[in-house]
C-alpha positions as semicolon CSV with decimal commas, in nm:
position;residue;x (nm);y (nm);z (nm)
1;X;-11,446;-5,914;-1,675
2;X;-11,483;-5,959;-2,037
3;X;-11,154;-6,025;-2,216
4;X;-11,212;-5,851;-2,568
5;X;-11,414;-5,562;-2,474
6;X;-11,185;-5,305;-2,631
7;X;-11,157;-5,516;-2,951
8;X;-11,539;-5,550;-3,000
9;X;-11,546;-5,170;-2,930
10;X;-11,276;-5,106;-3,195
11;X;-11,473;-5,306;-3,478
12;X;-11,780;-5,121;-3,365
13;X;-11,594;-4,794;-3,393
14;X;-11,454;-4,912;-3,717
15;X;-11,799;-5,013;-3,835
16;X;-11,953;-4,666;-3,745
17;X;-11,657;-4,478;-3,938
18;X;-11,713;-4,664;-4,270
19;X;-12,095;-4,567;-4,228
20;X;-11,998;-4,250;-4,176
21;X;-11,729;-4,218;-4,468
22;X;-12,026;-4,367;-4,682
23;X;-12,299;-4,088;-4,554
24;X;-12,034;-3,842;-4,663
25;X;-11,974;-4,013;-4,995
26;X;-12,343;-4,025;-5,086
27;X;-12,421;-3,639;-4,969
28;X;-12,102;-3,560;-5,175
29;X;-12,254;-3,729;-5,470
30;X;-12,603;-3,620;-5,438
31;X;-12,616;-3,262;-5,601
32;X;-12,472;-3,462;-5,911
33;X;-12,797;-3,651;-5,917
34;X;-13,041;-3,458;-6,109
35;X;-13,357;-3,575;-6,129
36;X;-13,528;-3,380;-5,838
37;X;-13,605;-3,438;-5,487
38;X;-13,780;-3,790;-5,528
39;X;-13,429;-3,967;-5,591
40;X;-13,270;-3,713;-5,300
41;X;-13,541;-3,877;-5,070
42;X;-13,493;-4,220;-5,211
43;X;-13,117;-4,226;-5,176
44;X;-13,159;-4,095;-4,818
45;X;-13,410;-4,387;-4,727
46;X;-13,145;-4,641;-4,878
47;X;-12,864;-4,466;-4,706
48;X;-13,042;-4,494;-4,331
49;X;-13,113;-4,844;-4,399
50;X;-12,727;-4,899;-4,500
51;X;-12,651;-4,686;-4,206
52;X;-12,881;-4,928;-3,953
53;X;-12,769;-5,223;-4,130
54;X;-12,401;-5,161;-4,004
55;X;-12,512;-5,032;-3,678
56;X;-12,678;-5,377;-3,592
57;X;-12,372;-5,590;-3,785
58;X;-12,119;-5,368;-3,567
59;X;-12,324;-5,442;-3,229
60;X;-12,367;-5,825;-3,315
61;X;-11,962;-5,818;-3,358
62;X;-11,932;-5,630;-3,064
63;X;-12,122;-5,867;-2,851
64;X;-11,986;-6,198;-3,001
65;X;-11,626;-6,080;-2,955
66;X;-11,710;-5,948;-2,550
67;X;-11,830;-6,336;-2,487
């Protein structure tokens, strides 16, 4: 059995929560940007990239802490 599985899962959940809060924050600020659909698509792309990065970091943290 691995020792720190619960701690690694906890860090993964925290990283997911940060990514989710950031997505909500971007969705709230999205109507304030009045430059059209292009800026919205750009922000969505950047947002997905940040979410994927946090997902990769959280997975790495989980794997590192589970050893």
